[in-house]
N, C-alpha and C positions, 0 to 999 in steps of 0.2 A: 326719423324724419316726419315732420308734420305737413299735411296738405292743407292749403288755405284757398278757399274760393275767392275770386276777385269780384268785387262789387264796384263797378266803374260808373260814375254818375255824369250824365250829360242832359241838359235841358229838362231836368226833373225825372229822367228815366234812367234805367240801368241798361248799359250798352256794352257791346264788344266791338272793338276796332280791329282792322287787319293791317299788319305791317307798320303800326305806329302812325297811321294816317287818318286824320279827321275826315277826310273825304271818303273813306272806305269803312263806313259803319255797317257791320254785318248782321247785328242782332240788337233788338231793342225790346225791353220789357218795361211796362209803364208804372209798376209799383215796386220801387227799390226796397222799401221797408219789408214788404212781403217776401221779396226775393231773399233778403238777408235772414228773415225768420225761417224761410224754407231750408236754407243751408244749415242753420242751427238745428232744426228738427231732424235733418239727415244725419246729424252726429258730428258735424265739424265744430271744433273748439275755438277756431280762430278765423277771422275774416280780414281781407285786404280791401279797405274802403278808400276810394280815390275820387276826388272832385275834379273831373277833367275840365270843367268850365273855369274853375278857379286857377287851375294850372296854366291855362292859356289866356287868362284875362278876359274871358267871354262872359263873366258873371260868376255866380256861385250857387251851390246847392246846400248851403249851410244848415237850413232847417231840416232837410232830409238827413244830413250827417248827424245832426243832434238827435233826431228821432231814433236812428239806428243805434247810436251809442247808448241811448237811454233805455231802449226797449228790447234789444236783441241779446239773449243770453250767450254771448261769446266774447272772447278777447278780440279786440279790434286794433289793427294798425291802420291809422288814418292819415291821409295826406292829400296833396293836390294844392299847389299854390301857397304852401306854407313858407313865408319869407320873413317872419318876425318871431321873437321870443313870446310876444303877447299871444300870437295865434297858437303856438305850441302849448302855452299855459291854458288857453281856453279849451283846446281839444282834450288835453289831459283832464281838465276839470269836468268836461262833459262826459267823460268815461272811457276815452281811448287809453289803451295800455301802452301803446307806442305811437309816436308821431313820425311820419315818413317825410323826409326832406329831400328835395331834388335840386333844382336850379341854383338857388342861392348858396346852398351848402357846397356845391361843386365849384361854383365860380368865386366864392369868397371864403376860403379856408379859415381865415382868422375869425370870421363871424361864426362859422360852424364850431370851431374849438371853444369859443366863449359860450355858445349856447349849450353845447354838450356838457360843459363843466357845470352849468346850472341845472341841467336835466340828465345826469349821468345814467346810462343804461336805458333811457327811455326814447332815444332817437334812433331811427333807421335811415341810413343814407341810401337813396335810390339812384343807381347809375344805369341809365338807359343806353344800350350799346348797339351800334350798327357796325358790323365787321371790325369789332374790337375798339372802335373809337366811341367816346362818350358823347351823347347828344343831350342838349338842354333846351329850355324855353319851348316846351311842347314839341320837341323833336325837330325844331327849326334851326338850331345852331350846333355845329360840331366842334368840340373842343380839340385842342392840339395835343391832348394827352390820351394815351390808351387807357383802357379800363384797369390794366394791371398797375400802371403808374398811379392811378387814383386810389386803388385799393391799398397799395403800399403806404400812401400818405395817410390813409385813414386808420392805420394800425395803432397809432399813438393816441387816438381820440377815444374817450369812453362811450362807445356807441352800444346800442342794443342789437345791432345787426347791420348787414349790408345787403341790399336788394339789387340784384343784377337782372335786368330784363333784356333779352335778345330781341330787340324790336324788329329785326329782319326776319324773325320767325313768328312773331306775335300774331295770333288769330288764324294761323294757317294750318294748324293741325299737322305740321310737317316734321314734328320731332324737335326736341330741345337741342341747343348747341352744347353738347356734352364736353367737347374739348375746352370751350370757353369756361364753362362752369367748373370743370375740374381744375383748371389753372387758377381760377379765383379762389376756390376752396383751399388749395395748397398754400396760397400766399396770405390769405386773410386770417387775422387772429380773432375776428368777430364771426358770429354765426352768419352763414351765407344763405340767403333766400334766392332761389332761382325762379325765373319767370320767362315765358315766351316759347310757344310752340309745343308745349306738352300735349301729347295726343293719346297716350295709352298708359296702362299700368306699367309696362316695360320701361317707359321713359322715367317714371317715378322711381322705380326700383334701381335703375342705373344711376340716377342722381343720388339716391341714398347711399349706394355703394361708393360714391366718390366724395362722401363727406359733406354733402349739402344738408343743412339743418332743416330747411323748409322749402316748399314749392308752392308758388301761387299758380292757380289753375283757372283759366277762363273758359275759352270756347269749348274745350272738351267736356266740361261739365254742363254748359248751357245747351249744347246740342245732344247730350246724352251719349256721346262717344265713350265717356267714362261713367260707370255706375256710382252715383254719389255716395250711397250708404256703404258700399264695399270699400271705396277709397277712404272715406272718413274712418272706417274701422281699421283698415290696414295701416294707414299713415296718420296715427293719432298722437305720436309723441316723438 
């Protein structure tokens, strides 16, 4: 399993939110490019880069995204408000290895299927989950499908992975939702990336034991609860 630091962009800064709520910003660092460089220096081979403003229609941080993609020596999965094939193509052209799709991919399966056929293996579908129900549009809309229903429908699409975030655990250092992640890993034919609540090395090891391919880590790295270099070394592939 590979560990992936989260670099979440908001108002030109790198932030960490609690519980999937924009009203609960727990941490802010003013130089996202230097943050990303720091994770690469610590030994991480992959970054999770999300433009939260673009995801919620509050603006965008496209210049910062472009700088990180062009200047940081790491594989990057980039997303946030990606709702067109043109944006996918632009991000890949700027250096992203994968593009993360959320709301439109989940709400318009025909669009996702067509876009994935154009970019096979280069798209990651992100399913944000509260109590097993998928939420979209910046966590403001709850779909009538469970995450397992969604994952099953994604199995026939040529994706690069499925990212499942337990937003009810996000930013709280309360431990990951192991039962959720285990069920998703058993059902999905795609590599599963887990996110939300990871607090310690034990969480990471338990995810690895359950067949999770990668884990996105936020608050635990930013607060120092996890030793970045040790995590990067142990969870490198």
